[in-house]
VOMARLUM-743646 format. One record per residue: x, y, z negated of N, C-alpha, C in turn; chain. Coordinates in steps of 0.02 Angstrom, whole numbers. Example, Ala and Ser with C-alpha at 12.3 -4.5 7.8 and 13.67 -1.06 7.14 Angstrom:
BEGIN
@n_x->660, n_y->-284, n_z->-390, ca_x->615, ca_y->-225, ca_z->-390, c_x->660, c_y->-165, c_z->-390, c->A;
@n_x->642, n_y->-112, n_z->-354, ca_x->684, ca_y->-53, ca_z->-357, c_x->645, c_y->2, c_z->-394, c->A;
This chain:
BEGIN
@n_x->40, n_y->-66, n_z->0, ca_x->-5, ca_y->3, ca_z->-1, c_x->42, c_y->61, c_z->-4, c->A;
@n_x->33, n_y->111, n_z->35, ca_x->62, ca_y->171, ca_z->39, c_x->52, c_y->204, c_z->-21, c->A;
@n_x->97, n_y->225, n_z->-65, ca_x->102, ca_y->256, ca_z->-131, c_x->77, c_y->332, c_z->-120, c->A;
@n_x->63, n_y->358, n_z->-62, ca_x->43, ca_y->421, ca_z->-55, c_x->-23, c_y->417, c_z->-23, c->A;
@n_x->-73, n_y->455, n_z->-64, ca_x->-143, ca_y->455, ca_z->-33, c_x->-171, c_y->528, c_z->-38, c->A;
@n_x->-211, n_y->549, n_z->22, ca_x->-230, ca_y->612, ca_z->21, c_x->-305, c_y->619, c_z->16, c->A;
@n_x->-332, n_y->652, n_z->-44, ca_x->-407, ca_y->653, ca_z->-42, c_x->-441, c_y->710, c_z->5, c->A;
@n_x->-497, n_y->696, n_z->12, ca_x->-527, ca_y->748, ca_z->64, c_x->-528, c_y->822, c_z->35, c->A;
@n_x->-532, n_y->834, n_z->-29, ca_x->-522, ca_y->897, ca_z->-54, c_x->-458, c_y->937, c_z->-60, c->A;
@n_x->-405, n_y->906, n_z->-18, ca_x->-342, ca_y->939, ca_z->-20, c_x->-290, c_y->911, c_z->-73, c->A;
@n_x->-304, n_y->858, n_z->-118, ca_x->-263, ca_y->832, ca_z->-166, c_x->-224, c_y->781, c_z->-132, c->A;
@n_x->-162, n_y->780, n_z->-152, ca_x->-111, ca_y->730, ca_z->-125, c_x->-93, c_y->682, c_z->-200, c->A;
@n_x->-103, n_y->626, n_z->-199, ca_x->-87, ca_y->568, ca_z->-245, c_x->-23, c_y->532, c_z->-230, c->A;
@n_x->20, n_y->543, n_z->-276, ca_x->86, ca_y->495, ca_z->-261, c_x->106, c_y->469, c_z->-330, c->A;
@n_x->166, n_y->421, n_z->-326, ca_x->195, ca_y->397, ca_z->-382, c_x->247, c_y->446, c_z->-411, c->A;
@n_x->246, n_y->449, n_z->-465, ca_x->301, ca_y->500, ca_z->-494, c_x->369, c_y->469, c_z->-487, c->A;
@n_x->414, n_y->520, n_z->-482, ca_x->479, ca_y->491, ca_z->-478, c_x->524, c_y->524, c_z->-537, c->A;
@n_x->580, n_y->509, n_z->-549, ca_x->632, ca_y->525, ca_z->-594, c_x->625, c_y->612, c_z->-596, c->A;
@n_x->625, n_y->634, n_z->-538, ca_x->632, ca_y->713, ca_z->-525, c_x->577, c_y->750, c_z->-554, c->A;
@n_x->519, n_y->710, n_z->-558, ca_x->449, ca_y->738, ca_z->-582, c_x->444, c_y->750, c_z->-670, c->A;
@n_x->490, n_y->707, n_z->-701, ca_x->481, ca_y->700, ca_z->-778, c_x->456, c_y->772, c_z->-806, c->A;
@n_x->516, n_y->820, n_z->-789, ca_x->508, ca_y->883, ca_z->-839, c_x->440, c_y->915, c_z->-823, c->A;
@n_x->420, n_y->922, n_z->-766, ca_x->367, ca_y->962, ca_z->-746, c_x->298, c_y->915, c_z->-775, c->A;
@n_x->310, n_y->849, n_z->-773, ca_x->246, ca_y->808, ca_z->-808, c_x->243, c_y->820, c_z->-875, c->A;
@n_x->303, n_y->820, n_z->-907, ca_x->296, ca_y->835, ca_z->-978, c_x->268, c_y->903, c_z->-994, c->A;
@n_x->287, n_y->948, n_z->-955, ca_x->263, ca_y->1023, ca_z->-970, c_x->183, c_y->1025, c_z->-952, c->A;
@n_x->162, n_y->983, n_z->-892, ca_x->88, ca_y->983, ca_z->-884, c_x->55, c_y->958, c_z->-938, c->A;
@n_x->69, n_y->896, n_z->-963, ca_x->42, ca_y->851, ca_z->-1018, c_x->38, c_y->902, c_z->-1086, c->A;
@n_x->93, n_y->928, n_z->-1095, ca_x->92, ca_y->966, ca_z->-1147, c_x->35, c_y->1020, c_z->-1149, c->A;
@n_x->49, n_y->1052, n_z->-1092, ca_x->-3, ca_y->1114, ca_z->-1082, c_x->-81, c_y->1095, c_z->-1084, c->A;
@n_x->-92, n_y->1032, n_z->-1064, ca_x->-168, ca_y->1009, ca_z->-1062, c_x->-188, c_y->989, c_z->-1138, c->A;
@n_x->-150, n_y->976, n_z->-1174, ca_x->-157, ca_y->955, ca_z->-1242, c_x->-136, c_y->991, c_z->-1309, c->A;
@n_x->-93, n_y->1026, n_z->-1304, ca_x->-62, ca_y->1056, ca_z->-1363, c_x->-34, c_y->1125, c_z->-1355, c->A;
@n_x->-44, n_y->1161, n_z->-1410, ca_x->-30, ca_y->1227, ca_z->-1420, c_x->-80, c_y->1278, c_z->-1392, c->A;
@n_x->-61, n_y->1339, n_z->-1387, ca_x->-109, ca_y->1390, ca_z->-1371, c_x->-128, c_y->1382, c_z->-1294, c->A;
@n_x->-80, n_y->1361, n_z->-1248, ca_x->-91, ca_y->1369, ca_z->-1180, c_x->-147, c_y->1309, c_z->-1161, c->A;
@n_x->-146, n_y->1266, n_z->-1213, ca_x->-204, ca_y->1214, ca_z->-1194, c_x->-275, c_y->1233, c_z->-1199, c->A;
@n_x->-284, n_y->1293, n_z->-1246, ca_x->-340, ca_y->1316, ca_z->-1258, c_x->-378, c_y->1348, c_z->-1200, c->A;
@n_x->-352, n_y->1357, n_z->-1142, ca_x->-374, ca_y->1380, ca_z->-1083, c_x->-415, c_y->1332, c_z->-1058, c->A;
@n_x->-403, n_y->1265, n_z->-1072, ca_x->-450, ca_y->1201, ca_z->-1049, c_x->-490, c_y->1178, c_z->-1107, c->A;
@n_x->-540, n_y->1132, n_z->-1091, ca_x->-583, ca_y->1105, ca_z->-1136, c_x->-559, c_y->1029, c_z->-1156, c->A;
@n_x->-504, n_y->1008, n_z->-1134, ca_x->-487, ca_y->936, ca_z->-1160, c_x->-433, c_y->948, c_z->-1213, c->A;
@n_x->-403, n_y->1001, n_z->-1232, ca_x->-366, ca_y->1004, ca_z->-1284, c_x->-369, c_y->982, c_z->-1354, c->A;
@n_x->-319, n_y->959, n_z->-1385, ca_x->-314, ca_y->924, ca_z->-1455, c_x->-280, c_y->971, c_z->-1514, c->A;
@n_x->-276, n_y->1037, n_z->-1483, ca_x->-240, ca_y->1083, ca_z->-1529, c_x->-272, c_y->1095, c_z->-1591, c->A;
@n_x->-330, n_y->1084, n_z->-1605, ca_x->-362, ca_y->1093, ca_z->-1667, c_x->-368, c_y->1026, c_z->-1723, c->A;
@n_x->-347, n_y->965, n_z->-1684, ca_x->-344, ca_y->911, ca_z->-1731, c_x->-279, c_y->880, c_z->-1734, c->A;
@n_x->-223, n_y->899, n_z->-1691, ca_x->-154, ca_y->878, ca_z->-1686, c_x->-104, c_y->926, c_z->-1680, c->A;
@n_x->-51, n_y->917, n_z->-1707, ca_x->5, ca_y->961, ca_z->-1693, c_x->62, c_y->911, c_z->-1674, c->A;
@n_x->118, n_y->948, n_z->-1654, ca_x->179, ca_y->911, ca_z->-1625, c_x->167, c_y->892, c_z->-1556, c->A;
@n_x->215, n_y->861, n_z->-1525, ca_x->218, ca_y->842, ca_z->-1455, c_x->166, c_y->791, c_z->-1439, c->A;
@n_x->139, n_y->793, n_z->-1378, ca_x->100, ca_y->743, ca_z->-1344, c_x->140, c_y->694, c_z->-1315, c->A;
@n_x->199, n_y->712, n_z->-1295, ca_x->241, ca_y->661, ca_z->-1251, c_x->305, c_y->692, c_z->-1249, c->A;
@n_x->355, n_y->662, n_z->-1227, ca_x->428, ca_y->674, ca_z->-1213, c_x->457, c_y->654, c_z->-1146, c->A;
@n_x->512, n_y->672, n_z->-1131, ca_x->547, ca_y->644, ca_z->-1063, c_x->550, c_y->578, c_z->-1064, c->A;
@n_x->580, n_y->541, n_z->-1124, ca_x->585, ca_y->471, ca_z->-1126, c_x->525, c_y->432, c_z->-1121, c->A;
@n_x->475, n_y->455, n_z->-1139, ca_x->400, ca_y->410, ca_z->-1143, c_x->384, c_y->416, c_z->-1062, c->A;
@n_x->387, n_y->482, n_z->-1031, ca_x->357, ca_y->489, ca_z->-971, c_x->406, c_y->438, c_z->-912, c->A;
@n_x->469, n_y->448, n_z->-930, ca_x->516, ca_y->412, ca_z->-888, c_x->501, c_y->328, c_z->-901, c->A;
@n_x->489, n_y->314, n_z->-968, ca_x->475, ca_y->242, ca_z->-972, c_x->419, c_y->220, c_z->-925, c->A;
@n_x->364, n_y->259, n_z->-920, ca_x->297, ca_y->241, ca_z->-883, c_x->328, c_y->235, c_z->-809, c->A;
@n_x->369, n_y->287, n_z->-788, ca_x->390, ca_y->282, ca_z->-716, c_x->424, c_y->222, c_z->-704, c->A;
@n_x->469, n_y->213, n_z->-745, ca_x->506, ca_y->148, ca_z->-735, c_x->487, c_y->74, c_z->-745, c->A;
@n_x->434, n_y->72, n_z->-777, ca_x->393, ca_y->13, ca_z->-793, c_x->364, c_y->-25, c_z->-730, c->A;
@n_x->382, n_y->-86, n_z->-731, ca_x->360, ca_y->-132, ca_z->-672, c_x->290, c_y->-139, c_z->-678, c->A;
@n_x->255, n_y->-133, n_z->-726, ca_x->188, ca_y->-140, ca_z->-732, c_x->145, c_y->-67, c_z->-734, c->A;
@n_x->171, n_y->-12, n_z->-726, ca_x->140, ca_y->48, ca_z->-727, c_x->150, c_y->86, c_z->-658, c->A;
@n_x->115, n_y->129, n_z->-658, ca_x->110, ca_y->185, ca_z->-609, c_x->91, c_y->243, c_z->-639, c->A;
@n_x->134, n_y->299, n_z->-625, ca_x->119, ca_y->371, ca_z->-659, c_x->95, c_y->408, c_z->-591, c->A;
@n_x->25, n_y->418, n_z->-580, ca_x->6, ca_y->460, ca_z->-529, c_x->20, c_y->526, c_z->-531, c->A;
@n_x->52, n_y->569, n_z->-487, ca_x->54, ca_y->645, ca_z->-492, c_x->1, c_y->656, c_z->-441, c->A;
@n_x->-34, n_y->714, n_z->-456, ca_x->-80, ca_y->746, ca_z->-405, c_x->-62, c_y->816, c_z->-398, c->A;
@n_x->-63, n_y->829, n_z->-334, ca_x->-30, ca_y->898, ca_z->-310, c_x->-83, c_y->924, c_z->-268, c->A;
@n_x->-95, n_y->992, n_z->-261, ca_x->-133, ca_y->1027, ca_z->-225, c_x->-90, c_y->1089, c_z->-195, c->A;
@n_x->-81, n_y->1092, n_z->-127, ca_x->-45, ca_y->1148, ca_z->-103, c_x->36, c_y->1137, c_z->-130, c->A;
@n_x->60, n_y->1071, n_z->-143, ca_x->132, ca_y->1069, ca_z->-162, c_x->137, c_y->1074, c_z->-232, c->A;
@n_x->95, n_y->1089, n_z->-267, ca_x->95, ca_y->1113, ca_z->-344, c_x->59, c_y->1057, c_z->-373, c->A;
@n_x->108, n_y->1033, n_z->-440, ca_x->77, ca_y->985, ca_z->-482, c_x->18, c_y->1015, c_z->-518, c->A;
@n_x->-34, n_y->979, n_z->-517, ca_x->-100, ca_y->1006, ca_z->-556, c_x->-130, c_y->949, c_z->-595, c->A;
@n_x->-111, n_y->886, n_z->-600, ca_x->-138, ca_y->839, ca_z->-633, c_x->-95, c_y->761, c_z->-632, c->A;
@n_x->-103, n_y->726, n_z->-681, ca_x->-67, ca_y->659, ca_z->-678, c_x->-112, c_y->612, c_z->-722, c->A;
@n_x->-98, n_y->555, n_z->-711, ca_x->-128, ca_y->493, ca_z->-745, c_x->-90, c_y->424, c_z->-734, c->A;
@n_x->-87, n_y->389, n_z->-794, ca_x->-56, ca_y->320, ca_z->-795, c_x->-98, c_y->272, c_z->-782, c->A;
@n_x->-80, n_y->228, n_z->-744, ca_x->-112, ca_y->170, ca_z->-724, c_x->-62, c_y->105, c_z->-748, c->A;
@n_x->-91, n_y->64, n_z->-788, ca_x->-41, ca_y->3, ca_z->-808, c_x->-88, c_y->-59, c_z->-799, c->A;
@n_x->-50, n_y->-102, n_z->-767, ca_x->-81, ca_y->-168, ca_z->-759, c_x->-76, c_y->-215, c_z->-822, c->A;
@n_x->-127, n_y->-238, n_z->-852, ca_x->-133, ca_y->-272, ca_z->-911, c_x->-177, c_y->-329, c_z->-906, c->A;
@n_x->-149, n_y->-389, n_z->-883, ca_x->-173, ca_y->-447, ca_z->-871, c_x->-242, c_y->-440, c_z->-832, c->A;
@n_x->-300, n_y->-440, n_z->-853, ca_x->-359, ca_y->-440, ca_z->-809, c_x->-379, c_y->-376, c_z->-794, c->A;
@n_x->-360, n_y->-312, n_z->-830, ca_x->-381, ca_y->-259, ca_z->-812, c_x->-334, c_y->-208, c_z->-812, c->A;
@n_x->-353, n_y->-137, n_z->-796, ca_x->-294, ca_y->-95, ca_z->-797, c_x->-304, c_y->-47, c_z->-853, c->A;
@n_x->-258, n_y->-8, n_z->-875, ca_x->-259, ca_y->38, ca_z->-926, c_x->-253, c_y->104, c_z->-897, c->A;
@n_x->-298, n_y->149, n_z->-920, ca_x->-284, ca_y->224, ca_z->-888, c_x->-276, c_y->261, c_z->-943, c->A;
@n_x->-222, n_y->300, n_z->-937, ca_x->-196, ca_y->347, ca_z->-997, c_x->-161, c_y->397, c_z->-960, c->A;
@n_x->-128, n_y->446, n_z->-1019, ca_x->-83, ca_y->507, ca_z->-994, c_x->-122, c_y->539, c_z->-944, c->A;
@n_x->-174, n_y->550, n_z->-958, ca_x->-219, ca_y->588, ca_z->-901, c_x->-222, c_y->656, c_z->-916, c->A;
@n_x->-196, n_y->708, n_z->-874, ca_x->-181, ca_y->774, ca_z->-897, c_x->-206, c_y->823, c_z->-828, c->A;
@n_x->-245, n_y->865, n_z->-841, ca_x->-258, ca_y->916, ca_z->-785, c_x->-243, c_y->983, c_z->-803, c->A;
@n_x->-218, n_y->1023, n_z->-766, ca_x->-194, ca_y->1096, ca_z->-787, c_x->-253, c_y->1120, c_z->-823, c->A;
@n_x->-234, n_y->1152, n_z->-882, ca_x->-295, ca_y->1185, ca_z->-907, c_x->-325, c_y->1248, c_z->-866, c->A;
@n_x->-294, n_y->1272, n_z->-818, ca_x->-331, ca_y->1322, ca_z->-775, c_x->-383, c_y->1299, c_z->-732, c->A;
@n_x->-373, n_y->1236, n_z->-725, ca_x->-411, ca_y->1197, ca_z->-664, c_x->-471, c_y->1155, c_z->-698, c->A;
@n_x->-464, n_y->1144, n_z->-769, ca_x->-525, ca_y->1101, ca_z->-802, c_x->-582, c_y->1131, c_z->-794, c->A;
@n_x->-633, n_y->1084, n_z->-786, ca_x->-704, ca_y->1107, ca_z->-783, c_x->-726, c_y->1121, c_z->-708, c->A;
@n_x->-682, n_y->1116, n_z->-662, ca_x->-701, ca_y->1123, ca_z->-597, c_x->-706, c_y->1064, c_z->-558, c->A;
@n_x->-717, n_y->1000, n_z->-579, ca_x->-724, ca_y->942, ca_z->-551, c_x->-670, c_y->902, c_z->-530, c->A;
@n_x->-610, n_y->931, n_z->-542, ca_x->-549, ca_y->890, ca_z->-517, c_x->-549, c_y->828, c_z->-558, c->A;
@n_x->-558, n_y->822, n_z->-619, ca_x->-544, ca_y->758, ca_z->-669, c_x->-589, c_y->704, c_z->-643, c->A;
@n_x->-651, n_y->723, n_z->-608, ca_x->-691, ca_y->664, ca_z->-591, c_x->-665, c_y->634, c_z->-528, c->A;
@n_x->-630, n_y->676, n_z->-481, ca_x->-601, ca_y->652, ca_z->-417, c_x->-544, c_y->615, c_z->-432, c->A;
@n_x->-500, n_y->634, n_z->-480, ca_x->-441, ca_y->601, ca_z->-494, c_x->-460, c_y->534, c_z->-526, c->A;
@n_x->-506, n_y->521, n_z->-572, ca_x->-515, ca_y->470, ca_z->-602, c_x->-537, c_y->416, c_z->-551, c->A;
@n_x->-591, n_y->437, n_z->-507, ca_x->-609, ca_y->392, ca_z->-461, c_x->-552, c_y->362, c_z->-415, c->A;
@n_x->-504, n_y->408, n_z->-399, ca_x->-457, ca_y->385, ca_z->-357, c_x->-412, c_y->341, c_z->-398, c->A;
@n_x->-393, n_y->349, n_z->-461, ca_x->-360, ca_y->303, ca_z->-507, c_x->-392, c_y->233, c_z->-504, c->A;
@n_x->-466, n_y->234, n_z->-508, ca_x->-496, ca_y->174, ca_z->-516, c_x->-487, c_y->136, c_z->-453, c->A;
@n_x->-491, n_y->173, n_z->-394, ca_x->-489, ca_y->139, ca_z->-331, c_x->-421, c_y->113, c_z->-325, c->A;
@n_x->-375, n_y->139, n_z->-336, ca_x->-302, ca_y->126, ca_z->-330, c_x->-294, c_y->63, c_z->-375, c->A;
@n_x->-314, n_y->62, n_z->-434, ca_x->-305, ca_y->6, ca_z->-489, c_x->-338, c_y->-56, c_z->-453, c->A;
@n_x->-396, n_y->-54, n_z->-422, ca_x->-423, ca_y->-114, ca_z->-390, c_x->-389, c_y->-129, c_z->-320, c->A;
@n_x->-367, n_y->-83, n_z->-291, ca_x->-325, ca_y->-102, ca_z->-224, c_x->-258, c_y->-129, c_z->-245, c->A;
@n_x->-229, n_y->-106, n_z->-295, ca_x->-160, ca_y->-126, ca_z->-312, c_x->-150, c_y->-199, c_z->-347, c->A;
@n_x->-204, n_y->-195, n_z->-398, ca_x->-186, ca_y->-259, ca_z->-444, c_x->-260, c_y->-303, c_z->-430, c->A;
@n_x->-304, n_y->-279, n_z->-408, ca_x->-370, ca_y->-324, ca_z->-398, c_x->-405, c_y->-331, c_z->-464, c->A;
@n_x->-394, n_y->-278, n_z->-512, ca_x->-425, ca_y->-280, ca_z->-574, c_x->-502, c_y->-269, c_z->-567, c->A;
@n_x->-548, n_y->-295, n_z->-615, ca_x->-622, ca_y->-277, ca_z->-612, c_x->-640, c_y->-228, c_z->-669, c->A;
@n_x->-586, n_y->-208, n_z->-718, ca_x->-611, ca_y->-175, ca_z->-775, c_x->-543, c_y->-116, c_z->-791, c->A;
@n_x->-578, n_y->-61, n_z->-801, ca_x->-521, ca_y->-9, ca_z->-818, c_x->-532, c_y->-4, c_z->-900, c->A;
@n_x->-489, n_y->0, n_z->-940, ca_x->-482, ca_y->18, ca_z->-1012, c_x->-443, c_y->79, c_z->-1022, c->A;
@n_x->-469, n_y->117, n_z->-1080, ca_x->-433, ca_y->184, ca_z->-1103, c_x->-451, c_y->180, c_z->-1180, c->A;
@n_x->-406, n_y->209, n_z->-1219, ca_x->-419, ca_y->237, ca_z->-1285, c_x->-422, c_y->307, c_z->-1283, c->A;
@n_x->-473, n_y->325, n_z->-1328, ca_x->-487, ca_y->408, ca_z->-1344, c_x->-488, c_y->417, c_z->-1412, c->A;
@n_x->-465, n_y->464, n_z->-1444, ca_x->-470, ca_y->484, ca_z->-1514, c_x->-540, c_y->489, c_z->-1525, c->A;
@n_x->-558, n_y->450, n_z->-1579, ca_x->-637, ca_y->446, ca_z->-1583, c_x->-673, c_y->507, c_z->-1605, c->A;
@n_x->-641, n_y->549, n_z->-1635, ca_x->-680, ca_y->618, ca_z->-1650, c_x->-688, c_y->663, c_z->-1597, c->A;
@n_x->-663, n_y->641, n_z->-1525, ca_x->-672, ca_y->693, ca_z->-1466, c_x->-737, c_y->673, c_z->-1436, c->A;
@n_x->-793, n_y->691, n_z->-1464, ca_x->-865, ca_y->672, ca_z->-1439, c_x->-864, c_y->700, c_z->-1362, c->A;
@n_x->-853, n_y->761, n_z->-1359, ca_x->-853, ca_y->792, ca_z->-1290, c_x->-823, c_y->754, c_z->-1239, c->A;
@n_x->-756, n_y->730, n_z->-1254, ca_x->-713, ca_y->697, ca_z->-1210, c_x->-748, c_y->625, c_z->-1194, c->A;
@n_x->-770, n_y->596, n_z->-1243, ca_x->-795, ca_y->528, ca_z->-1235, c_x->-853, c_y->532, c_z->-1199, c->A;
@n_x->-900, n_y->585, n_z->-1211, ca_x->-960, ca_y->597, ca_z->-1171, c_x->-945, c_y->611, c_z->-1094, c->A;
@n_x->-892, n_y->642, n_z->-1079, ca_x->-863, ca_y->654, ca_z->-1010, c_x->-850, c_y->579, c_z->-972, c->A;
@n_x->-817, n_y->539, n_z->-1014, ca_x->-799, ca_y->476, ca_z->-985, c_x->-862, c_y->426, c_z->-981, c->A;
@n_x->-911, n_y->439, n_z->-1027, ca_x->-978, ca_y->398, ca_z->-1019, c_x->-1012, c_y->416, c_z->-958, c->A;
@n_x->-1009, n_y->489, n_z->-943, ca_x->-1051, ca_y->508, ca_z->-879, c_x->-1010, c_y->471, c_z->-815, c->A;
@n_x->-950, n_y->467, n_z->-826, ca_x->-908, ca_y->431, ca_z->-770, c_x->-921, c_y->345, c_z->-769, c->A;
@n_x->-959, n_y->328, n_z->-816, ca_x->-969, ca_y->249, ca_z->-814, c_x->-938, c_y->205, c_z->-872, c->A;
@n_x->-889, n_y->246, n_z->-910, ca_x->-868, ca_y->206, ca_z->-966, c_x->-905, c_y->198, c_z->-1024, c->A;
@n_x->-900, n_y->144, n_z->-1057, ca_x->-945, ca_y->134, ca_z->-1114, c_x->-901, c_y->117, c_z->-1182, c->A;
@n_x->-927, n_y->142, n_z->-1231, ca_x->-896, ca_y->140, ca_z->-1299, c_x->-899, c_y->68, c_z->-1314, c->A;
@n_x->-846, n_y->42, n_z->-1343, ca_x->-847, ca_y->-30, ca_z->-1378, c_x->-849, c_y->-34, c_z->-1441, c->A;
@n_x->-843, n_y->24, n_z->-1487, ca_x->-836, ca_y->16, ca_z->-1552, c_x->-768, c_y->-3, c_z->-1581, c->A;
@n_x->-729, n_y->-40, n_z->-1542, ca_x->-661, ca_y->-61, ca_z->-1560, c_x->-615, c_y->1, c_z->-1568, c->A;
@n_x->-591, n_y->3, n_z->-1633, ca_x->-550, ca_y->53, ca_z->-1655, c_x->-479, c_y->14, c_z->-1668, c->A;
@n_x->-425, n_y->70, n_z->-1660, ca_x->-362, ca_y->46, ca_z->-1677, c_x->-336, c_y->113, c_z->-1714, c->A;
@n_x->-298, n_y->111, n_z->-1765, ca_x->-270, ca_y->159, ca_z->-1805, c_x->-228, c_y->212, c_z->-1766, c->A;
@n_x->-240, n_y->271, n_z->-1792, ca_x->-190, ca_y->324, ca_z->-1755, c_x->-130, c_y->321, c_z->-1790, c->A;
@n_x->-74, n_y->328, n_z->-1743, ca_x->-8, ca_y->307, ca_z->-1778, c_x->24, c_y->373, c_z->-1802, c->A;
@n_x->-7, n_y->378, n_z->-1872, ca_x->23, ca_y->437, ca_z->-1916, c_x->95, c_y->417, c_z->-1929, c->A;
@n_x->140, n_y->466, n_z->-1939, ca_x->208, ca_y->459, ca_z->-1963, c_x->249, c_y->479, c_z->-1911, c->A;
@n_x->225, n_y->486, n_z->-1848, ca_x->269, ca_y->507, ca_z->-1799, c_x->267, c_y->578, c_z->-1790, c->A;
@n_x->294, n_y->597, n_z->-1735, ca_x->309, ca_y->677, ca_z->-1728, c_x->234, c_y->710, c_z->-1700, c->A;
@n_x->189, n_y->677, n_z->-1679, ca_x->125, ca_y->683, ca_z->-1662, c_x->80, c_y->680, c_z->-1714, c->A;
@n_x->80, n_y->712, n_z->-1778, ca_x->42, ca_y->694, ca_z->-1832, c_x->-31, c_y->740, c_z->-1832, c->A;
@n_x->-71, n_y->707, n_z->-1859, ca_x->-137, ca_y->736, ca_z->-1856, c_x->-155, c_y->789, c_z->-1913, c->A;
@n_x->-199, n_y->837, n_z->-1900, ca_x->-224, ca_y->872, ca_z->-1952, c_x->-274, c_y->847, c_z->-1994, c->A;
@n_x->-304, n_y->796, n_z->-1976, ca_x->-358, ca_y->754, ca_z->-2009, c_x->-341, c_y->694, c_z->-2023, c->A;
@n_x->-367, n_y->667, n_z->-2072, ca_x->-352, ca_y->595, ca_z->-2102, c_x->-399, c_y->543, c_z->-2074, c->A;
@n_x->-443, n_y->560, n_z->-2029, ca_x->-501, ca_y->511, ca_z->-1999, c_x->-483, c_y->502, c_z->-1923, c->A;
@n_x->-418, n_y->503, n_z->-1903, ca_x->-407, ca_y->497, ca_z->-1845, c_x->-405, c_y->419, c_z->-1816, c->A;
@n_x->-426, n_y->388, n_z->-1765, ca_x->-413, ca_y->333, ca_z->-1741, c_x->-443, c_y->327, c_z->-1663, c->A;
@n_x->-419, n_y->275, n_z->-1622, ca_x->-432, ca_y->274, ca_z->-1557, c_x->-482, c_y->222, c_z->-1546, c->A;
@n_x->-534, n_y->243, n_z->-1499, ca_x->-589, ca_y->198, ca_z->-1481, c_x->-573, c_y->173, c_z->-1412, c->A;
@n_x->-590, n_y->107, n_z->-1399, ca_x->-577, ca_y->78, ca_z->-1340, c_x->-636, c_y->98, c_z->-1289, c->A;
@n_x->-629, n_y->125, n_z->-1235, ca_x->-677, ca_y->125, ca_z->-1188, c_x->-672, c_y->78, c_z->-1132, c->A;
@n_x->-724, n_y->64, n_z->-1099, ca_x->-709, ca_y->11, ca_z->-1037, c_x->-758, c_y->36, c_z->-982, c->A;
@n_x->-739, n_y->20, n_z->-927, ca_x->-784, ca_y->26, ca_z->-873, c_x->-775, c_y->-36, c_z->-816, c->A;
@n_x->-832, n_y->-63, n_z->-798, ca_x->-825, ca_y->-115, ca_z->-750, c_x->-810, c_y->-77, c_z->-691, c->A;
@n_x->-764, n_y->-111, n_z->-643, ca_x->-750, ca_y->-83, ca_z->-579, c_x->-790, c_y->-124, c_z->-531, c->A;
@n_x->-825, n_y->-94, n_z->-485, ca_x->-865, ca_y->-129, ca_z->-434, c_x->-823, c_y->-147, c_z->-373, c->A;
């Protein structure tokens, strides 16, 4: 499969390379943490502090034989990214970030649909899994509108690392979507 795909709305999808690491870290951080993230609606600035990711973590996804880190560009500019990881009979969707200035304009639903298409085409999986911080009701509702369902299966938030929470009730909930 060609690692580059172009969507009808002018988006270009391609696999990330080592040269993209710094720009991807900056994008992910801007979408979730700090004051810059407040321009968008997906930020975690009110519940989490610290870094969302770092160069080593992003590079590990790029180098993994079971993962792809899709970059999304418009007019040659990085505007979004997402991780796809092959896990047995399903794919995992993560590290999803859209530039805060572009959030709320429909870009996210185009990207997630393309990610689902690529997971089916690349690995033949019939399910996509993701984990979302369980207190992020607005974000979970957005994924539910895209066909994901809550499972009630929780995993603990990894307190003790540099991405510590401001709340003691944080955990991840598994969301699942059947891919037709």
